[in-house]
N, C-alpha and C positions, 0 to 999 in steps of 0.2 A: 282444322282439317282432320278428319278422323281416319283417313286412309292415305296411302302413298302409292305411287305408280312406278313402273319400271319399263325400260326399253332396251332390248337386246338385239344386237346385229353382229355381222362378222367383225373380226378384229381390224380388218382393213377392207376398204372398197376402192377399187380403181375404176373410174368411169370416164368415158369419152372415146373419141376416135383414136384408133391404134393402141388402145390400152391393152389389147391382146398381146402386144409385144412384151409386156411385163411378165408373162407367165414363166419364162425361164429363170429370171431373177428371183421371182417369188418362190418358186419351187426349190431353188438352190439354197434358200435360206431355211428350208424346212426338212430337207432330206437329200438322198443321193439317187434314188431310183423311183420313178413315178409310174403308176398305173393310170393310163388314159382310158376313161370310160366314156364311150360315145356310141354312134350308130353308123350304119352303112351310108346313110344320106350325107352325113357330115364328112364321111370319108370321100364320097364321090365329089362333093363340093370343094375338096382340097383343104378343108379346115383342119382335119386330123394331121395331114402331112405338114401343114404350116405349124401346128402345135409341136410336132416332133422336131422340126427344125429349130424352133425357139429353145426347146429343151436341150437339144444337141449343142447349140451355141453356148449354152451355160454349163456344159459339162455334165448334164443329167442323162442317165440311161433310162430306158422306158420299156414298158410292155403295153399292149393295146387290146382293149376289149370292145368289140363292135357289135355285140349281139343284142343290144337293147332294141326293141322293136315296138313302137307305139307305147301303150300304157305299161308302166313298170310292174313286173310280177316278182313273186318270191323266187321263181326259177332263175331269173336273171341275176338276182342277188347271190344265190348259191354259186352259180357258174363264175361270176366275177370275183367272188371271194376266194374261190379255189385258185384262180389265176393269180390273184394278189399274193396268196400264200406261197404258191409254187415258184414265183419269180422274185421273192424277197423284196417286194416294194415297200417303201416307207412313206410315200406321199401319194395322194390320189388327185387327178385332174379330171373334173367332169366337164365335158364339152358337148353342148347340145341343148335341147329343150328340157322341160321339166322332168321328163321320163328318165333322161340320162342323169340329171342332177339328183333326183330322188333315189335312183338305184345306187349312185355313188355314196349318198348319205348313209344308206343302210350298210353298205360294205365298210365304210369308214368306221362306223360304230361297232359292227360285229367283228372287225379285225382286232379290236382291243377288248372285246367283251364276249361273254359266253352266250350260247343259246341261238334259237331260230328267230328270225325277224318277227314272226307272228306272236312270240312271247312278250313283245314290247308294247303291244296294243293295250290301251287303257292303263298304261303304266304298271301292268302286272309284273313286268321286269323293268328295272331302271338301270341304265348304263352307269356302272360304278367307276369305270375308267374313262379318261378323255378319249375322244375319237382320233383316228389317224388324221393328220393334217389334210384338209380337203380344200382345193381351189375350184370354185364353181364359176363356169364361164357360159352364160346363156347365149343361145343363138336365135332366140325368139323374144319378143317383148310381150310376156304373158304371165307365166306362173309366179315370178318373183321368188322362186325357190332358192335362188342364190343368196337370199338375205333372210331366210326363215329357219326356224328350228323344227320344221315339220317335214315329214316324208309321208307319201301315200303310196303304198305297195299293195297290189292285188294278191289276195290269197287264192291260189288256183284250185284249192280243194273245196273251198266254201263259196267261191264267187263273191267275196266281200272285199271292198277296197278298205284296207287298214290305214286309218289316219293316225299317225304316231307323232306325238309332240313331246320332245325332251330337249334340254339344253345341248346334249351331246350331238344332236343332229344339225346344229348350226355350222355352216361352212366356216373355215378359218379365214378365207379370203374370197371376195367376189370380184371378178373382173368383168365389167359390163361395157363391151365395145359395140356401139350401135352399127358399125360397119358389118358385123357378123349377121345382122338381121336383114341386110339388103337382099339376101337370097330367098327370104320367106315368100312363098307364093301368096296370091290374094286371099285364098280361103284360109290359110294358116294365119296370115296377118289379121284377118277379121276375127277368127275364133280365139286366138291367143290374146288379142287386144280386148275383146269383150270379157274374157277371163280376167284380165288385169283390172278392168273396170268393175267387175263383180267383186273382186277382192277389196277394192277401195270402198265401194258403196257398202258392202257388208261390214267391213271394219268400222265404218262411220256409224251405221245404225245399230251395231251390235250392243247388247247389254253390257259387254265388257270393254267398251270403248272408253278412252280417257283423253284429256287435253292433248297429250303428245301424239297419240295415234291419230286423233282428229286432224292434227296439223299435216301429218304425212298423207292421210287419206284424202283430204280436201284438195291438196296440191296435186295428188295423183289423178283424181277425177278430172280436174281442169286440164291437165296436160293431155290426158287421153281423149277427152271430148274435143280438144282443139286440134288434135293431130291424127286420130285414127282413120278418118275418111281420106285425108290426104295421103297417108301411107298406103291405104287400100287402093286408091285410084292410081297412084304413081309410086311404085316400090322403090324407085331411085331417088325419091325425095329424102335426102339425108337429114334435113332439119326435122322433118316429121318423124323419121326413124329415131332420131336422138330424143325427141320429146316422148315417144312411145317407150323407149328403153328406160328413160328416167322415170316415167310414170309407173311402169311395171315394177321397177325397183322400189319406189316409194310405197306402192300398194303392198308389196311383199312385206316391207318393214311394218306397215300399218296392221295388216291382218295377223302377222306373227305375234304381235304384241297386244292385239285386241282379240279378235277371233273372226272366223267366218260364220255364216248363219244357215238359213234354210236352203238357199240355192245349192250350197255345197253338200249339205246333207242329202238332198234329193239327187244331186248329180252323180255321186259316187256309185250308187247301184246301177245307174244307166251305163256307166263306164264298165263296171265289173261284169254285168250280165250280157250287155249288148255290144261291148267293146267300142263304144263311142269315145273318141278322144276327149280328154277332160275339158279342154277349152270349149269344144263344141257343145258338150252336155251342159256346161254352165250357161253358155250363151242362149241355148234354146229354152232355158228355164227362167232366166233373169226377169223379163218383163212381167210374166204371169205371177211370179212369186212376189214381185214388188207390188202388184195390184192387190194380192192377198194380204200383204203385210201393212199396206199403206195407212189404214185407219188407226194403227197403233204407233205410227212414227211420223205423223204429219210435220211435227216440229223439225225433226232431223232432216227429212227430205226437203223441207222448205229452206233449211239452212244451206243445203247443197244447191238448191235452185237459185237462191239469192247470190251465192258465191259465183255461179256460172253466169247469171244474168242480173247484175246489180240494179238494172232498171225496174225489176219486179219487186223491189223492197217494200213498196207501199201496198201490195196485195195481201190478201188473207193467206195464212200459212197453208190452209187446205188447198187453195187454188194453185199456189206455187208448187206444192207437192204433186198435185195431179198433173200439172204441166211438165214437171220433171219426168214423171213416169212416161208421159206421152213422148217426150224427147228420147228416152231410152228405147221405146218401141220404134220410133222413126229411125233411130240410129241402127238398130238391128235389122230393120227392113232394108235400109240403104246398103247394109253390108251383106245382104242376102243370107242372113242366118236362117237355117232351116228349122222347122218344128220336127217333132219326133217321127211323124209320118213321112215327111219329105226326106228325112235322113234314110229311111228304109226300114224302120222298126215295124215289125208285124204286130197289128193290134191284138190278135189272138195270143201271140207269144207273150206280149206285155201283160195281158189280162191274167194269164196263168201265173205270173210271178209278181203281180203288182202288190199283193199283200206282203211278200217277202221284201220287196223294194221299200215299202213304207216302214216296215219293222227295222230294216237295216239302216234306213235314213235316220230314224229316231235314235237307234242304238249308237250311231256315230257321235252323238252329243252336240253336233252343230246346230240342229233346230232349236235346242234349248237356249241358245244365245240370240235367237231371232226376237225382234220386238213383239211379234205376235206368235206365240208358241202353238203350233198346230197339233191336233190329235192325229192318230193313225188314220182314221177315216178321212180327215181333211187332206192328208198327204196323198191318199189314194185318189181322191177327187181332183187334186191338183195335177197328178200325173195324167189323168184323163183330159183335163183342160189343155195341158201342154202338148198332148199328142196331136191335136188339130189346131193349135193356137194360131190365130191370124194376126200378124204384126200390123196389118192395115186397119183392123177393126178399131173403132173408137172405144175408149175406156168408158165403161158404164158405171156411174157413181150413184 
């Protein structure tokens, strides 16, 4: 064997119902004053107050930052970092979706290292010091950010989503309590769930995949396929919520140690320019990008198809791969995933910036990991296809 592989994840992962209750104990082992980074929705749902009570019971004082709103930006990072410094905190608790966790990751690193978050893109600056201890607590089953060394922060000056990947951005602890996802409405359940599915599929077909990431990715894909429609139709289905939370966690571990591909490369400009939530932008791209990539990864897609449907083992790999992409399309249709037009993006506005979108997509590096590496022109054409993409239309081979 000429090469070796590695897998990195948080030092500890607490998973299961009521694992949220561990937060006070976990924080007390790492510091004396916590900065809770969350948002106003989590506050209204009572999760922030619940977190504060758990910290208080463990003798931990705290400050709270609730200004994260939708996609994380460099402005949120600056404000949260100021509060962290002013209040002499020594631990960070991220409570919420990927936006809260990604913001917290940036704060945790910058609190112990110099510079602006934009300087870390492309590893131009590398964190020399370990980050502030970060406890990541997701409230959606989607990004998997609680188990990755990746943060995605929008640069508000350039309208570019900065994907930054360094070991220092890995949370110290992940607490994954599926009970916290019960409050997710149907549209969020669908978008974040397809986001997690995208992570798992891209991790599996990536040129940087390896046997260990494949194990996490395949398991995640099956968990999500088996549970996402149940969670979507009945948000109180706790078993489905558990499967989704576990699937998102495994997908996060998979892509953090493998990579994401073309979907994520194209997704980031949509989020940065048109402020479409990350999960939605991934979901609206996934079927079309799989169609584009399919002829360069029939074998990998067929392996997924056989894993989901063992009865298909005797069929040709091309047929199994095509069937899998059809299943993904049907799933997105059943979850009412919109295309770009249905979301409300103006076609003239998109056409004005589509060249920038394609350039930014390639510059992110993710498309280079795709089984089929696109040209800039092909990405522009894919954006046009995705604008009016019809989930009900039969795949043309």
